[in-house]
N, C-alpha and C positions, 0 to 999 in steps of 0.2 A: 278723779287723782285722790290718793290717800294724806291725811292730812296728819303730821305730829305737833307734841307738844311745844310752843315754841317759850323758852325759859327763858326770862332776862337774867342777864350775864352781870349786867353795870348800867348806873344809871349815873348821867353826868351832869357836874354840877350846873346849878343855875338853870338848868331844863324844864321844859313842858312837862316832863314825867317825874321828875321828884317834885317841882310842886302840886302835882296830883299826886302824891303821896306812893308812885309806883316805886317796890323796889326788887333785891336782887331776890329772887325765888320765885317772883310773881309770875304769872301764866297767861300770856296775849291767847285769847280765845277767840275774839272775833272784831273786826271793825266795821262799823256801818252796815250790821250784822252778818258781815260777809269773814267765812272761812278764808282763814291764813292756810295758804298751801307753804311757800315760801318767800324769800325776802323781795321778789318780783309784787308779787300781791301786796306785801305790807306797803312798800313803798307807794303804789299805784293809791293806796286808801287812805294812808294819810297827808295825802298831798291836798284833799279840801281844805276850806275856812272853818267849816264846823266837821266836827268826826265825834263817832261814842265808840271808843274804846270799852268792849269789854274784857276783866281783869280777872281771874280766880287766883287770889292771895292760898297763901302755904296752907292757912289754919281751914280750907273746903269753902270760904265765901265769895262772892261773886260782886263785883263793883263794877257798874256802869257808868263809866266815865263822861261827860259831855266835856269837849274841848273846843276854844273857840283858838285860831291862830292866823297867823299869815299864810297865803295860800305857800304851798312846796315847806314850809318849816318843819323843820324835824325834830322826833318828839326827846331827842338825847335818849336815847334804848339801843345799847347793845347785847344779843343774843348770844348764848352757850354755843349754837350752832349758826357760823356766819350766814349759809346759805338760807339756812332756816328748816332744810328738809335735808335725805340722806343724798349723795352724791351717787348718779349716773354712770355704772359701767358700759365699758364699750359693748357693742353687741356684735362687731366684725372682728374676724381675722384674717388684718391684712395681711398679702404679701410680702409687703415692705416693714413691717410694725417694730419701730427699734424694740420696743420694752421687751419682744420675743427675743429678743439677742441680746439681753442683757445675761453678764457674767450669774452666775448662782451663786448665794451667800449675800447679798445687799438685803439694806431695808424693806420691811414690805411694801410702803409704800413707792418704792421705786416701780415694784412689777405693775400696781392700779394702773387697768388703763381708763380713763376717763373719756366721756363722750357727751357732755352734759352739757347742753345749749346754753344752761345759766351763766357756765363758768366763760361762755366765750363774751359774755359783756361786763363781765365781771374782771375776768381775770386776761381777756383777751384771747382764750384758749382756739384753735381751728377744732372744727367740730364736723362730721360728715352727715350729719342731720337723719341718718339711719335710724335712731331711736326715738324719733321723736314723733309723739300721735299728732293727729290731724289738732288737738284741743291744744299743743304744747305751741302750734303753727299760730293758732288763733290767738292767744296769749300775747306773743313776740307783734305780731299784729296790733292787736288792742290796745296794747301799751306802749307799742312804736319804740320795743327795744332796738337799741343799736350802737356800735352795728355789729350785726353778725359773722363772724367770722366762717368761712366754712372749707373745708377740705374737699375738693372736688375730685381732684387725682386724672379720673377722664370724664368726660360728657356719654361717652358711648355708653349705652345702658346694659350693654349684654359684657362689654368688657368693664366696666366699675361692679359689674356683681362678681366676675371673676378677681377682681384685685381684690374686693372687699369680703371674698368669700361670704356673702351676702345676699341671699336675692330679692332680697327688699332697696337695693341700694341702686337698683334702675332707675330710681325715681326722681333723681336727684333734682333734673333739666323743671320738672313740675312744679319743687318745693320751692325753687332761686324764681318761677315764673312769678309763684303764689308772693315773696317777698318784694320781687321787682313792682307787682301791679299795686301791692300797697307803697309802694316807697320807703322800703329799709334799707336803707343804707347797710353795703356787706364788702366783705374783703374775698378773696378766694386764693385758693392754695393748691397746688399743682407738685406731687414729690414722683420725680421723674424715674419709671427705670426702664433701664435698657432694653430694646427690643421689645416694652410690653407699650405703654402708653406714650413714647416717643415717637419723634417724626410725624408723618402725616398724622397719625394721629394725635401728638402736641396739637398739630396746626388746626383740626377738627376743633378741639378742647377750647383754643385761644378763640376762634373763631365763633364758635356757640357762645362762649363766656361774654368776650366781646357785645353781644346784642343785649346783652343787660346793663352795659355803661350808658352813663354814668350811674346810674342806682348801685351795681357792683363798683364801687370806686376803685380797686384795685387787683392785683394777679399777680402772685409770684410762683416762680418757677425753682424748685431746689431738687439736688439731687438722692437719691436714696443713701441712707447712710449703711453700712454695712460694714457689721463687726465680727469677731471670728468664733462666733457663738450662734453659727447656724445650721446646725446639725437636726438635719429630719424638717427642716424649712425649704419654702422654694427658692430654687435656685435663683443668685442674681448676680447679675455681670456687673465689674465698676465701669465708669464712663472713662476713657482717653481723652488724649488732649483733641484729636478729631472730632469726636462725639461732642466736646466740650463745645467747640468750634460751629459746628451744625447746629448745636442747641442756641445760641446767641444769637448767629444769624437768622434763625425762624421766628426768634422774639423780637429782634430789632428790625423785622422787617413789619410785624403785627403795630409797633410801637410806633413807626411813620404813620400808618393808616390811622390810628388812634389818636396820633396829636395831632393831625388834620383835622377829625371831625369833633374831639370833646377838646383839644387843647390839654390835655393830660397825657401821658405815655403808655397807662394802663396795666401792661403785661412786664412784669418785670423778672431779671435775672439775678438770681443770690450770686456774691462776691465769687463764691468756691468755682464757677465757670470759665469767669474771668481769668481768674490766676491757674486755673488747669490748662485753657486756653494758653495762656501765654499772653492775653491779650492785658492792654491796661481800663484800669475801673473808669467806666462813664463820669462826666461832671456831674456836678451836686443836681443842676436843673434838669437832670434826664430820672432822678428819681421820687419827682412830685412829691417833696418835701417827707422823703423817708417815711412812708405811712406802712409798709413792709421791714422795718427794718429788725424788728423782731426777728423773722425769718432770713438773718443773714442779708440781707436785700440793701445795699450802699451804706454797710458797716466799715469797711476800709476806708470807702470814699469821706464819710462825714469824719471818723477819726483822725485821717490828715489834713483836712481842711482846717478842723478842730487845732489843729497842733499848729498848722502853721501859723497859722491868727495868733495861737498862745505866744508860742515863741517869738513872733517879731514883737510882741509887745513888751518883751522885759528886754533889759537892756544888757548888752553884755559885763561881764566882770570877772574875776581873778579865782573866782570860790574854788578850792578843790575838795573835791567828793568824788565816791565810787559807787557805785549800786550795783545791782542786777537786775533785769529784767525778763519773767517767765511767758513763754508764748507759746502757741501751738506750730505743729507742721505749716500749717496751713498758711499764714499769714508772717511767718518766719520774716523773709524777704523783707518784707513792707516795714514792721516793725525796727528789723536790722539798720535800713532804712534812717528810719527817726530816729533812731539811736545815736546816729552818726551824726545827723543833721546840727543834735545839740553837742556833741563832742567837736563838731566844728567851731560852731558860736563861742562854748563856754572852754578854754583851751585844757583846763587843767579838772574837768571834771569825764571819768573815765565810767564809762557804762557796756557791760555784760552781758548780752542777749543770750538766753540759752531754749535752744529748738527743746522741747519735749514731746517725746516719743509715745504714742497713745499704745503701751505696752498691756495694759488692762480691759480696752475692746479691740485691742488690734492695731496693726498700723494702717488700715485702711481710714481708720478714722483721725482726721486730724483738726479740728476745730479745736478751738482753745478751749471752750465751755464744757468738752466732756473730758478734761484733765482732771487727774485724780491724785488726792494726796501722796499714794505712797508713790506714784509714777514720779512725782515732782522731789521728792524726796529721794525716792533711788539716785533720779539723774543728776540732781545738785548735790549730794554729799562729796566731799571732798575738793568742790570746784570754788573759784574765789566770787566771794557773794558781796565782797564792799560793805560797807555801811546800813545796806537796808536792802531787801527784797523784794521787786514792785508785782503785785500779782494784781490780777484781772479779777473785777468782781465775777464775773458770770463764771468762774472755775467754784464757788460756793452758794449754799442753798440761801434762798432770794432772803426770806428770817431767821437764818442760824449761819453762824462761822464754821459751816461742816461741808467737807468736799462729798463727790457722790460715791465715795469707799466707807464714807462715816469717819474716814480721820478727819480730828478739829484743827483747827486754823493753831489752836494752840500746841498739839500735839506736832505740827508740822515745825513752830516758832523753834520749841523744844530741842528736836531734831538736829535743824541747822545752826541753832546758835545763834539768830539774826531777827535785825527787826522787821518786821513783813509789814509794806503801805500798802492798803488796797486798791486799787485804781481804779477809779467809777468810769463807765462807758465814755468817756470825753477825753479828747487830745489833751486838753488845757490840763486835767487831772495829769496824766503822761506825763508831761513837760514838767509841771510841778514837783512829782513824786522824783522824778529824774535827776531833778539837780538840790534836793533836800528839801522841798518845802513842806510845812507842816501838813497833815492829813485832812 
């Protein structure tokens, strides 16, 4: 593995690093005589109670620092590159890749396809394992990094090679077996494509992956997203309500088997399947602690349960307040119902729930998290918005107040001339924002 220089960006106050006179601009060369490839090497080697750190100062001098500390105590260093290495891009050309379906003219980072195993542990990203070398697998096992989140899609080797357009993609079961044998906790994901990896192929995949339970802790099945920008790409068909019902039936059949054997449901259908099939959401106990909520599994159930609990704890009063709520097409009916519950309890509160159609990506994209500033602006201008507009936080970049189309929150606020309340991903914050509570 190549290594790059690990430049210190910041030293925390009252930290070991500050005591040892490590400063911004210094370069960490080795720990205990070991070259550092990335953040995982660094974190692994600093765990000992006695370590030797080789540092190069800006003037070229090298200091060998001998450090006594508590086991697992951090040195208090932040690096210019948090990963301490270059990000690894994806080797695949998946037939369902959503990045290939992005409209032109978006910021460069939107088009970057990452498939970096290290981001699975740092950020929870799902990876295909296709760009991992044997030494990468060995490092994960050596450091016992967990959990690892794997985009499986299918366990049929030939089909996986075709879906990922990668001749090395068929080794997935061998890789999963190594992690299973080493006791590395895993989560799996299947992006389902109609007529390709559904039906009997889905049954095969779930059955195969259930063989890795309980080390593989959960598996989600989500429908492929299809935007309007698929010219020249593999032809994909949307699932209809009958298809959605079949997927649910397959999954719920395996859930019964898994629960009898492991005490968990193991495999989960994302909320979109239930909504499109016109079926009620399962109860909270079916989601095994919401381990797959970031994949849209149990989001509606969790939101509703938190909402009703929070609403029940607030005494009714005669406050007068008017607000508006932004939502995508998929969950509009659920959000509308929750708004009506608030109005029922608070007789002088009026809530306008606005369903935003996704013109930017196309109308088959219905999730709230892919709404853009320009669509919200265009569809809300001239509408009654009240004292504030409630905007779900997942419409914004996680570390910046900017939408997918690069419109800023300030620009939307200025265009609509309304206070914008960012609703955190929980039902209690929805209630609070809707009745005029503070952020």
